KEKE-3310 file (N, C-alpha, C; in steps of 0.2 Angstrom, whole numbers, plus 5000, padded with zeros to 4 digits):
npx = (5349:5338:5329:5326:5319:5309:5302:5300:5290:5280:5277:5272:5260:5253:5251:5244:5232:5227:5224:5214:5204:5201:5196:5185:5177:5174:5168:5156:5150:5147:5138:5127:5124:5120:5110:5100:5098:5092:5080:5073:5072:5064:5052:5048:5046:5035:5026:5024:5017:5004:5004:5003:4992:4991:5002:5001:4992:4999:5011:5005:4997)
npy = (5385:5387:5392:5380:5372:5381:5380:5367:5365:5373:5367:5354:5358:5365:5353:5345:5353:5353:5340:5338:5347:5341:5328:5333:5339:5327:5319:5328:5328:5314:5313:5320:5312:5301:5304:5309:5297:5289:5297:5296:5281:5279:5287:5280:5267:5270:5274:5260:5253:5259:5272:5283:5279:5266:5261:5261:5251:5239:5240:5240:5230)
npz = (5064:5071:5061:5054:5064:5067:5054:5054:5064:5058:5046:5052:5059:5049:5040:5049:5051:5038:5035:5045:5041:5028:5033:5040:5030:5021:5030:5033:5020:5019:5029:5024:5013:5019:5028:5018:5011:5022:5024:5012:5012:5023:5019:5007:5013:5022:5013:5007:5016:5016:5021:5036:5042:5039:5044:5058:5063:5059:5067:5080:5081)
capx = (5345:5331:5325:5324:5315:5303:5299:5297:5284:5275:5275:5268:5254:5249:5249:5238:5226:5224:5222:5208:5200:5199:5192:5179:5174:5172:5162:5150:5147:5145:5132:5122:5121:5117:5103:5096:5096:5088:5073:5070:5070:5058:5046:5047:5043:5029:5021:5022:5012:4998:5004:5004:4986:4992:5008:4999:4989:5004:5015:5003:4993)
capy = (5379:5390:5392:5373:5371:5385:5377:5360:5366:5376:5361:5349:5361:5365:5346:5343:5356:5352:5333:5338:5350:5336:5323:5336:5339:5321:5317:5331:5325:5307:5314:5322:5307:5296:5307:5309:5290:5288:5300:5292:5275:5280:5288:5273:5261:5272:5273:5254:5250:5262:5278:5282:5276:5259:5258:5260:5244:5234:5240:5239:5223)
capz = (5066:5073:5056:5053:5069:5065:5048:5055:5067:5053:5042:5056:5060:5042:5038:5054:5050:5032:5036:5049:5036:5023:5036:5042:5024:5020:5035:5032:5014:5020:5034:5020:5009:5024:5030:5012:5010:5027:5023:5006:5014:5028:5015:5003:5018:5024:5007:5005:5020:5016:5024:5043:5045:5038:5048:5065:5064:5058:5073:5086:5081)
cpx = (5338:5326:5322:5319:5308:5299:5297:5291:5279:5272:5271:5261:5250:5247:5243:5231:5222:5221:5215:5203:5197:5194:5185:5175:5171:5166:5156:5147:5144:5138:5126:5119:5118:5110:5098:5093:5091:5081:5070:5068:5064:5052:5044:5043:5036:5023:5019:5018:5005:4998:5004:4998:4987:4997:5006:4996:4994:5009:5012:4997:4987)
cpy = (5381:5390:5385:5371:5374:5382:5370:5360:5369:5370:5356:5352:5362:5359:5344:5346:5355:5345:5334:5341:5345:5331:5326:5337:5333:5318:5321:5329:5318:5308:5316:5316:5302:5298:5307:5302:5288:5291:5297:5285:5275:5282:5283:5268:5263:5272:5265:5251:5254:5269:5277:5278:5269:5256:5257:5253:5238:5234:5238:5233:5224)
cpz = (5068:5067:5054:5058:5068:5059:5049:5059:5063:5049:5046:5058:5054:5040:5043:5052:5043:5032:5040:5045:5031:5027:5038:5036:5022:5025:5034:5026:5015:5024:5029:5016:5013:5026:5024:5010:5015:5026:5018:5008:5018:5023:5011:5008:5020:5019:5006:5010:5021:5020:5032:5045:5043:5042:5055:5066:5064:5064:5079:5086:5077)
residu = (MET:LEU:LEU:VAL:GLY:THR:LEU:LEU:VAL:PHE:VAL:ALA:VAL:TYR:SER:SER:LEU:SER:GLY:LEU:MET:SER:VAL:SER:THR:THR:ASP:SER:ILE:GLN:PHE:VAL:ILE:ALA:MET:THR:GLY:SER:ILE:VAL:LEU:ALA:THR:VAL:ALA:VAL:LYS:GLN:VAL:GLY:GLY:MET:SER:GLY:LEU:LYS:PRO:GLN:LEU:PHE:GLY)
# end
């Protein structure tokens, strides 16, 4: 009976850690994708308004 309890705890811990690892990996990949998209979007937007010198007059009147 002790063996069954030990195996039960082992399987529960192993499953939890595996799940946390996969969630962490997925979140890291999504972060890289989101940051890359944000940087590309910001670069394109600034170029569309004529660079930083064109952006300032449009923002502040």
